PyMOL Python script that loads the backbone (N, CA, C, O; Angstrom):
from pymol import cmd

cmd.read_pdbstr("""\
ATOM      1  N   UNK A   1      -2.086  20.600  54.898  1.00  0.00           N
ATOM      2  CA  UNK A   1      -1.263  20.407  53.798  1.00  0.00           C
ATOM      3  C   UNK A   1      -2.019  19.428  52.862  1.00  0.00           C
ATOM      4  O   UNK A   1      -2.497  18.388  53.315  1.00  0.00           O
ATOM      5  N   UNK A   2      -2.118  19.744  51.639  1.00  0.00           N
ATOM      6  CA  UNK A   2      -2.869  18.765  50.816  1.00  0.00           C
ATOM      7  C   UNK A   2      -1.817  17.839  50.052  1.00  0.00           C
ATOM      8  O   UNK A   2      -0.843  18.406  49.556  1.00  0.00           O
ATOM      9  N   UNK A   3      -1.927  16.621  49.937  1.00  0.00           N
ATOM     10  CA  UNK A   3      -1.183  15.808  49.046  1.00  0.00           C
ATOM     11  C   UNK A   3      -1.228  16.180  47.732  1.00  0.00           C
ATOM     12  O   UNK A   3      -2.317  16.374  47.193  1.00  0.00           O
ATOM     13  N   UNK A   4      -0.153  16.313  47.115  1.00  0.00           N
ATOM     14  CA  UNK A   4      -0.177  16.467  45.519  1.00  0.00           C
ATOM     15  C   UNK A   4      -0.436  17.863  45.349  1.00  0.00           C
ATOM     16  O   UNK A   4      -0.792  18.177  44.214  1.00  0.00           O
ATOM     17  N   UNK A   5      -0.349  18.744  46.162  1.00  0.00           N
ATOM     18  CA  UNK A   5      -0.478  20.232  45.862  1.00  0.00           C
ATOM     19  C   UNK A   5       0.743  21.082  46.219  1.00  0.00           C
ATOM     20  O   UNK A   5       1.670  20.616  46.880  1.00  0.00           O
ATOM     21  N   UNK A   6       0.725  22.180  45.823  1.00  0.00           N
ATOM     22  CA  UNK A   6       1.791  23.159  46.042  1.00  0.00           C
ATOM     23  C   UNK A   6       1.229  24.102  47.184  1.00  0.00           C
ATOM     24  O   UNK A   6       0.154  24.694  47.086  1.00  0.00           O
ATOM     25  N   UNK A   7       2.099  24.180  48.310  1.00  0.00           N
ATOM     26  CA  UNK A   7       1.666  25.040  49.343  1.00  0.00           C
ATOM     27  C   UNK A   7       2.616  26.092  49.675  1.00  0.00           C
ATOM     28  O   UNK A   7       3.791  25.779  49.864  1.00  0.00           O
ATOM     29  N   UNK A   8       2.242  27.304  49.766  1.00  0.00           N
ATOM     30  CA  UNK A   8       3.160  28.337  50.109  1.00  0.00           C
ATOM     31  C   UNK A   8       2.869  28.724  51.487  1.00  0.00           C
ATOM     32  O   UNK A   8       1.696  28.801  51.852  1.00  0.00           O
ATOM     33  N   UNK A   9       3.925  28.997  52.358  1.00  0.00           N
ATOM     34  CA  UNK A   9       3.991  29.353  53.604  1.00  0.00           C
ATOM     35  C   UNK A   9       4.593  30.790  53.694  1.00  0.00           C
ATOM     36  O   UNK A   9       5.608  31.082  53.062  1.00  0.00           O
ATOM     37  N   UNK A  10       3.920  31.707  54.522  1.00  0.00           N
ATOM     38  CA  UNK A  10       4.478  32.900  54.642  1.00  0.00           C
ATOM     39  C   UNK A  10       4.024  33.478  56.191  1.00  0.00           C
ATOM     40  O   UNK A  10       3.022  33.038  56.755  1.00  0.00           O
ATOM     41  N   UNK A  11       4.737  34.327  56.681  1.00  0.00           N
ATOM     42  CA  UNK A  11       4.522  34.862  58.009  1.00  0.00           C
ATOM     43  C   UNK A  11       5.736  35.478  58.592  1.00  0.00           C
ATOM     44  O   UNK A  11       6.776  35.528  57.937  1.00  0.00           O
ATOM     45  N   UNK A  12       5.648  35.964  59.832  1.00  0.00           N
ATOM     46  CA  UNK A  12       6.712  36.624  60.301  1.00  0.00           C
ATOM     47  C   UNK A  12       7.863  35.964  60.667  1.00  0.00           C
ATOM     48  O   UNK A  12       7.756  34.753  60.856  1.00  0.00           O
ATOM     49  N   UNK A  13       9.013  36.516  60.821  1.00  0.00           N
ATOM     50  CA  UNK A  13      10.178  35.912  61.202  1.00  0.00           C
ATOM     51  C   UNK A  13       9.998  35.099  62.685  1.00  0.00           C
ATOM     52  O   UNK A  13       9.418  35.624  63.636  1.00  0.00           O
ATOM     53  N   UNK A  14      10.531  33.860  62.728  1.00  0.00           N
ATOM     54  CA  UNK A  14      10.459  33.157  63.918  1.00  0.00           C
ATOM     55  C   UNK A  14       9.202  32.640  64.324  1.00  0.00           C
ATOM     56  O   UNK A  14       8.991  32.397  65.512  1.00  0.00           O
ATOM     57  N   UNK A  15       8.282  32.436  63.380  1.00  0.00           N
ATOM     58  CA  UNK A  15       6.923  31.868  63.730  1.00  0.00           C
ATOM     59  C   UNK A  15       6.876  30.345  63.417  1.00  0.00           C
ATOM     60  O   UNK A  15       5.786  29.783  63.528  1.00  0.00           O
ATOM     61  N   UNK A  16       7.999  29.611  63.025  1.00  0.00           N
ATOM     62  CA  UNK A  16       8.088  28.189  63.017  1.00  0.00           C
ATOM     63  C   UNK A  16       7.816  27.606  61.550  1.00  0.00           C
ATOM     64  O   UNK A  16       7.569  26.409  61.397  1.00  0.00           O
ATOM     65  N   UNK A  17       7.871  28.490  60.496  1.00  0.00           N
ATOM     66  CA  UNK A  17       7.714  28.073  59.181  1.00  0.00           C
ATOM     67  C   UNK A  17       8.816  27.021  58.756  1.00  0.00           C
ATOM     68  O   UNK A  17       8.541  26.003  58.121  1.00  0.00           O
ATOM     69  N   UNK A  18       9.947  27.325  59.122  1.00  0.00           N
ATOM     70  CA  UNK A  18      11.198  26.410  58.613  1.00  0.00           C
ATOM     71  C   UNK A  18      11.019  25.115  59.484  1.00  0.00           C
ATOM     72  O   UNK A  18      11.101  24.009  58.950  1.00  0.00           O
ATOM     73  N   UNK A  19      10.791  25.246  60.727  1.00  0.00           N
ATOM     74  CA  UNK A  19      10.655  24.028  61.615  1.00  0.00           C
ATOM     75  C   UNK A  19       9.519  23.095  60.997  1.00  0.00           C
ATOM     76  O   UNK A  19       9.634  21.869  60.993  1.00  0.00           O
ATOM     77  N   UNK A  20       8.456  23.737  60.495  1.00  0.00           N
ATOM     78  CA  UNK A  20       7.311  22.977  60.041  1.00  0.00           C
ATOM     79  C   UNK A  20       7.775  22.332  58.721  1.00  0.00           C
ATOM     80  O   UNK A  20       7.502  21.146  58.535  1.00  0.00           O
ATOM     81  N   UNK A  21       8.404  22.972  57.864  1.00  0.00           N
ATOM     82  CA  UNK A  21       8.848  22.434  56.642  1.00  0.00           C
ATOM     83  C   UNK A  21       9.856  21.178  56.854  1.00  0.00           C
ATOM     84  O   UNK A  21       9.669  20.068  56.355  1.00  0.00           O
ATOM     85  N   UNK A  22      10.909  21.520  57.644  1.00  0.00           N
ATOM     86  CA  UNK A  22      11.827  20.496  57.967  1.00  0.00           C
ATOM     87  C   UNK A  22      11.173  19.200  58.565  1.00  0.00           C
ATOM     88  O   UNK A  22      11.624  18.100  58.244  1.00  0.00           O
ATOM     89  N   UNK A  23      10.093  19.317  59.449  1.00  0.00           N
ATOM     90  CA  UNK A  23       9.356  18.259  59.884  1.00  0.00           C
ATOM     91  C   UNK A  23       8.521  17.487  58.924  1.00  0.00           C
ATOM     92  O   UNK A  23       8.445  16.258  58.933  1.00  0.00           O
ATOM     93  N   UNK A  24       7.905  18.265  58.103  1.00  0.00           N
ATOM     94  CA  UNK A  24       7.243  17.629  56.855  1.00  0.00           C
ATOM     95  C   UNK A  24       8.093  16.842  56.026  1.00  0.00           C
ATOM     96  O   UNK A  24       7.706  15.766  55.569  1.00  0.00           O
ATOM     97  N   UNK A  25       9.261  17.320  55.794  1.00  0.00           N
ATOM     98  CA  UNK A  25      10.138  16.682  54.837  1.00  0.00           C
ATOM     99  C   UNK A  25      10.398  15.182  55.341  1.00  0.00           C
ATOM    100  O   UNK A  25      10.431  14.192  54.609  1.00  0.00           O
ATOM    101  N   UNK A  26      10.567  15.201  56.650  1.00  0.00           N
ATOM    102  CA  UNK A  26      10.809  13.830  57.355  1.00  0.00           C
ATOM    103  C   UNK A  26       9.603  12.976  57.566  1.00  0.00           C
ATOM    104  O   UNK A  26       9.648  11.773  57.306  1.00  0.00           O
ATOM    105  N   UNK A  27       8.465  13.585  58.054  1.00  0.00           N
ATOM    106  CA  UNK A  27       7.387  12.711  58.258  1.00  0.00           C
ATOM    107  C   UNK A  27       6.626  12.241  57.055  1.00  0.00           C
ATOM    108  O   UNK A  27       5.943  11.218  57.094  1.00  0.00           O
ATOM    109  N   UNK A  28       6.742  12.978  56.002  1.00  0.00           N
ATOM    110  CA  UNK A  28       6.058  12.578  54.771  1.00  0.00           C
ATOM    111  C   UNK A  28       6.558  11.200  54.203  1.00  0.00           C
ATOM    112  O   UNK A  28       5.849  10.521  53.459  1.00  0.00           O
ATOM    113  N   UNK A  29       7.805  10.830  54.591  1.00  0.00           N
ATOM    114  CA  UNK A  29       8.441   9.604  54.137  1.00  0.00           C
ATOM    115  C   UNK A  29       7.879   8.346  55.146  1.00  0.00           C
ATOM    116  O   UNK A  29       8.103   7.184  54.804  1.00  0.00           O
ATOM    117  N   UNK A  30       7.190   8.618  56.320  1.00  0.00           N
ATOM    118  CA  UNK A  30       6.993   7.593  57.245  1.00  0.00           C
ATOM    119  C   UNK A  30       5.926   6.748  56.603  1.00  0.00           C
ATOM    120  O   UNK A  30       5.241   7.225  55.698  1.00  0.00           O
ATOM    121  N   UNK A  31       5.756   5.536  57.020  1.00  0.00           N
ATOM    122  CA  UNK A  31       4.925   4.640  56.556  1.00  0.00           C
ATOM    123  C   UNK A  31       3.380   5.227  56.804  1.00  0.00           C
ATOM    124  O   UNK A  31       3.224   6.049  57.708  1.00  0.00           O
ATOM    125  N   UNK A  32       2.433   4.874  56.136  1.00  0.00           N
ATOM    126  CA  UNK A  32       0.936   5.297  56.455  1.00  0.00           C
ATOM    127  C   UNK A  32       0.644   4.928  57.882  1.00  0.00           C
ATOM    128  O   UNK A  32       0.145   5.739  58.662  1.00  0.00           O
ATOM    129  N   UNK A  33       0.957   3.701  58.217  1.00  0.00           N
ATOM    130  CA  UNK A  33       0.541   3.229  59.692  1.00  0.00           C
ATOM    131  C   UNK A  33       1.224   4.033  60.796  1.00  0.00           C
ATOM    132  O   UNK A  33       0.891   3.862  61.969  1.00  0.00           O
ATOM    133  N   UNK A  34       2.166   4.901  60.450  1.00  0.00           N
ATOM    134  CA  UNK A  34       2.829   5.680  61.421  1.00  0.00           C
ATOM    135  C   UNK A  34       2.313   7.288  61.063  1.00  0.00           C
ATOM    136  O   UNK A  34       2.816   8.248  61.647  1.00  0.00           O
ATOM    137  N   UNK A  35       1.465   7.409  60.237  1.00  0.00           N
ATOM    138  CA  UNK A  35       1.020   8.800  60.067  1.00  0.00           C
ATOM    139  C   UNK A  35       1.542   9.491  58.972  1.00  0.00           C
ATOM    140  O   UNK A  35       1.230  10.670  58.805  1.00  0.00           O
ATOM    141  N   UNK A  36       2.374   8.855  58.122  1.00  0.00           N
ATOM    142  CA  UNK A  36       3.152   9.490  56.996  1.00  0.00           C
ATOM    143  C   UNK A  36       2.533   9.062  55.722  1.00  0.00           C
ATOM    144  O   UNK A  36       1.489   8.411  55.745  1.00  0.00           O
ATOM    145  N   UNK A  37       3.103   9.382  54.628  1.00  0.00           N
ATOM    146  CA  UNK A  37       2.452   9.119  53.275  1.00  0.00           C
ATOM    147  C   UNK A  37       3.370   8.284  52.374  1.00  0.00           C
ATOM    148  O   UNK A  37       3.119   8.166  51.174  1.00  0.00           O
ATOM    149  N   UNK A  38       4.499   7.669  52.985  1.00  0.00           N
ATOM    150  CA  UNK A  38       5.330   6.964  52.222  1.00  0.00           C
ATOM    151  C   UNK A  38       5.814   7.632  50.937  1.00  0.00           C
ATOM    152  O   UNK A  38       6.028   7.016  49.893  1.00  0.00           O
ATOM    153  N   UNK A  39       5.960   8.874  51.098  1.00  0.00           N
ATOM    154  CA  UNK A  39       6.184   9.739  49.953  1.00  0.00           C
ATOM    155  C   UNK A  39       7.616  10.313  49.927  1.00  0.00           C
ATOM    156  O   UNK A  39       8.546   9.820  50.566  1.00  0.00           O
ATOM    157  N   UNK A  40       7.719  11.486  49.068  1.00  0.00           N
ATOM    158  CA  UNK A  40       8.935  12.266  49.015  1.00  0.00           C
ATOM    159  C   UNK A  40       8.489  13.790  49.193  1.00  0.00           C
ATOM    160  O   UNK A  40       7.333  14.200  49.099  1.00  0.00           O
ATOM    161  N   UNK A  41       9.614  14.539  49.464  1.00  0.00           N
ATOM    162  CA  UNK A  41       9.407  15.859  49.489  1.00  0.00           C
ATOM    163  C   UNK A  41      10.236  16.709  48.551  1.00  0.00           C
ATOM    164  O   UNK A  41      11.320  16.308  48.129  1.00  0.00           O
ATOM    165  N   UNK A  42       9.724  17.880  48.227  1.00  0.00           N
ATOM    166  CA  UNK A  42      10.373  18.861  47.322  1.00  0.00           C
ATOM    167  C   UNK A  42      10.519  20.064  48.088  1.00  0.00           C
ATOM    168  O   UNK A  42       9.512  20.724  48.348  1.00  0.00           O
ATOM    169  N   UNK A  43      11.779  20.471  48.523  1.00  0.00           N
ATOM    170  CA  UNK A  43      11.853  21.506  49.414  1.00  0.00           C
ATOM    171  C   UNK A  43      12.606  22.788  48.572  1.00  0.00           C
ATOM    172  O   UNK A  43      13.797  22.741  48.263  1.00  0.00           O
ATOM    173  N   UNK A  44      11.796  23.832  48.283  1.00  0.00           N
ATOM    174  CA  UNK A  44      12.212  24.970  47.593  1.00  0.00           C
ATOM    175  C   UNK A  44      12.502  26.019  48.598  1.00  0.00           C
ATOM    176  O   UNK A  44      11.559  26.584  49.151  1.00  0.00           O
ATOM    177  N   UNK A  45      13.846  26.357  48.909  1.00  0.00           N
ATOM    178  CA  UNK A  45      14.210  27.215  49.925  1.00  0.00           C
ATOM    179  C   UNK A  45      14.655  28.633  49.116  1.00  0.00           C
ATOM    180  O   UNK A  45      15.643  28.712  48.386  1.00  0.00           O
ATOM    181  N   UNK A  46      13.853  29.570  49.360  1.00  0.00           N
ATOM    182  CA  UNK A  46      14.189  30.884  48.871  1.00  0.00           C
ATOM    183  C   UNK A  46      14.996  31.949  49.828  1.00  0.00           C
ATOM    184  O   UNK A  46      15.411  33.065  49.516  1.00  0.00           O
ATOM    185  N   UNK A  47      15.082  31.340  50.950  1.00  0.00           N
ATOM    186  CA  UNK A  47      15.697  32.225  52.077  1.00  0.00           C
ATOM    187  C   UNK A  47      17.081  31.707  52.567  1.00  0.00           C
ATOM    188  O   UNK A  47      17.769  32.433  53.285  1.00  0.00           O
ATOM    189  N   UNK A  48      17.515  30.444  52.190  1.00  0.00           N
ATOM    190  CA  UNK A  48      18.731  29.868  52.733  1.00  0.00           C
ATOM    191  C   UNK A  48      18.600  29.410  53.969  1.00  0.00           C
ATOM    192  O   UNK A  48      19.567  29.485  54.727  1.00  0.00           O
ATOM    193  N   UNK A  49      17.342  28.832  54.417  1.00  0.00           N
ATOM    194  CA  UNK A  49      17.218  28.397  55.699  1.00  0.00           C
ATOM    195  C   UNK A  49      17.307  26.979  55.982  1.00  0.00           C
ATOM    196  O   UNK A  49      17.177  26.521  57.117  1.00  0.00           O
ATOM    197  N   UNK A  50      17.573  26.152  54.744  1.00  0.00           N
ATOM    198  CA  UNK A  50      17.317  24.776  54.738  1.00  0.00           C
ATOM    199  C   UNK A  50      18.676  24.087  55.505  1.00  0.00           C
ATOM    200  O   UNK A  50      19.808  24.336  55.088  1.00  0.00           O
ATOM    201  N   UNK A  51      18.468  23.306  56.524  1.00  0.00           N
ATOM    202  CA  UNK A  51      19.547  22.669  57.208  1.00  0.00           C
ATOM    203  C   UNK A  51      19.386  21.326  57.327  1.00  0.00           C
ATOM    204  O   UNK A  51      18.568  20.850  58.115  1.00  0.00           O
ATOM    205  N   UNK A  52      20.205  20.547  56.503  1.00  0.00           N
ATOM    206  CA  UNK A  52      20.224  19.102  56.448  1.00  0.00           C
ATOM    207  C   UNK A  52      20.492  18.509  57.855  1.00  0.00           C
ATOM    208  O   UNK A  52      19.902  17.480  58.183  1.00  0.00           O
ATOM    209  N   UNK A  53      21.319  19.091  58.660  1.00  0.00           N
ATOM    210  CA  UNK A  53      21.644  18.645  59.898  1.00  0.00           C
ATOM    211  C   UNK A  53      20.453  18.611  60.856  1.00  0.00           C
ATOM    212  O   UNK A  53      20.352  17.816  61.791  1.00  0.00           O
ATOM    213  N   UNK A  54      19.575  19.535  60.537  1.00  0.00           N
ATOM    214  CA  UNK A  54      18.296  19.491  61.407  1.00  0.00           C
ATOM    215  C   UNK A  54      17.318  18.406  60.983  1.00  0.00           C
ATOM    216  O   UNK A  54      16.539  17.941  61.815  1.00  0.00           O
ATOM    217  N   UNK A  55      17.327  17.977  59.703  1.00  0.00           N
ATOM    218  CA  UNK A  55      16.631  16.831  59.298  1.00  0.00           C
ATOM    219  C   UNK A  55      16.932  15.641  59.874  1.00  0.00           C
ATOM    220  O   UNK A  55      16.074  14.824  60.210  1.00  0.00           O
ATOM    221  N   UNK A  56      18.521  15.442  60.055  1.00  0.00           N
ATOM    222  CA  UNK A  56      18.977  14.360  60.798  1.00  0.00           C
ATOM    223  C   UNK A  56      18.460  14.214  62.261  1.00  0.00           C
ATOM    224  O   UNK A  56      18.190  13.119  62.754  1.00  0.00           O
ATOM    225  N   UNK A  57      18.354  15.282  62.850  1.00  0.00           N
ATOM    226  CA  UNK A  57      17.697  15.290  64.248  1.00  0.00           C
ATOM    227  C   UNK A  57      16.272  14.952  64.330  1.00  0.00           C
ATOM    228  O   UNK A  57      15.758  14.273  65.219  1.00  0.00           O
ATOM    229  N   UNK A  58      15.681  15.482  63.328  1.00  0.00           N
ATOM    230  CA  UNK A  58      14.134  15.068  63.370  1.00  0.00           C
ATOM    231  C   UNK A  58      13.890  13.601  62.842  1.00  0.00           C
ATOM    232  O   UNK A  58      13.016  12.918  63.375  1.00  0.00           O
ATOM    233  N   UNK A  59      14.503  13.201  62.001  1.00  0.00           N
ATOM    234  CA  UNK A  59      14.582  11.739  61.602  1.00  0.00           C
ATOM    235  C   UNK A  59      14.913  10.786  62.824  1.00  0.00           C
ATOM    236  O   UNK A  59      14.281   9.750  63.027  1.00  0.00           O
ATOM    237  N   UNK A  60      15.853  11.182  63.541  1.00  0.00           N
ATOM    238  CA  UNK A  60      16.200  10.422  64.753  1.00  0.00           C
ATOM    239  C   UNK A  60      15.013  10.405  65.690  1.00  0.00           C
ATOM    240  O   UNK A  60      14.775   9.338  66.257  1.00  0.00           O
ATOM    241  N   UNK A  61      14.263  11.412  65.919  1.00  0.00           N
ATOM    242  CA  UNK A  61      13.242  11.508  66.822  1.00  0.00           C
ATOM    243  C   UNK A  61      12.167  10.507  66.327  1.00  0.00           C
ATOM    244  O   UNK A  61      11.467   9.944  67.169  1.00  0.00           O
ATOM    245  N   UNK A  62      11.994  10.248  64.970  1.00  0.00           N
ATOM    246  CA  UNK A  62      10.967   9.319  64.530  1.00  0.00           C
ATOM    247  C   UNK A  62      11.633   7.900  64.320  1.00  0.00           C
ATOM    248  O   UNK A  62      10.994   7.030  63.728  1.00  0.00           O
ATOM    249  N   UNK A  63      12.746   7.684  64.735  1.00  0.00           N
ATOM    250  CA  UNK A  63      13.390   6.357  64.613  1.00  0.00           C
ATOM    251  C   UNK A  63      13.932   5.981  63.215  1.00  0.00           C
ATOM    252  O   UNK A  63      14.175   4.799  62.973  1.00  0.00           O
ATOM    253  N   UNK A  64      14.144   7.009  62.220  1.00  0.00           N
ATOM    254  CA  UNK A  64      14.496   6.884  60.969  1.00  0.00           C
ATOM    255  C   UNK A  64      15.992   7.071  60.863  1.00  0.00           C
ATOM    256  O   UNK A  64      16.600   7.849  61.598  1.00  0.00           O
ATOM    257  N   UNK A  65      16.589   6.310  59.894  1.00  0.00           N
ATOM    258  CA  UNK A  65      18.076   6.448  59.645  1.00  0.00           C
ATOM    259  C   UNK A  65      18.303   7.826  58.928  1.00  0.00           C
ATOM    260  O   UNK A  65      17.405   8.468  58.383  1.00  0.00           O
ATOM    261  N   UNK A  66      19.547   8.174  58.996  1.00  0.00           N
ATOM    262  CA  UNK A  66      19.814   9.621  58.488  1.00  0.00           C
ATOM    263  C   UNK A  66      19.870   9.544  56.816  1.00  0.00           C
ATOM    264  O   UNK A  66      19.860  10.573  56.141  1.00  0.00           O
ATOM    265  N   UNK A  67      19.923   8.375  56.299  1.00  0.00           N
ATOM    266  CA  UNK A  67      19.879   8.161  54.940  1.00  0.00           C
ATOM    267  C   UNK A  67      18.480   8.263  54.404  1.00  0.00           C
ATOM    268  O   UNK A  67      18.266   8.097  53.204  1.00  0.00           O
TER     269      UNK A  67
END
""", "prot")
cmd.dss("prot")
cmd.show_as("cartoon", "prot")
cmd.util.cbc("prot")
cmd.orient("prot")
C-alpha cells in the first residue's frame, strides 16, 4: 500500500480483503515507532462489509482505545 495513494482491492470471496482493510484502518493510526503512519483512513465500502465492532477487536489487539 502506498501512502497518499488510492488502492483498489479485488479478488474472490473470502480471500481476506475486508480483514486487510479493517486492519489497515487501525494500524495506519499507530505511531511511526510502532509501524504505523500516525494517519487517518478513508474506507469506501461498496459491498456493505464494514464492521465497526471488528475494528474495536483489532484496536484492542494493538493496545489502542476503541475511540
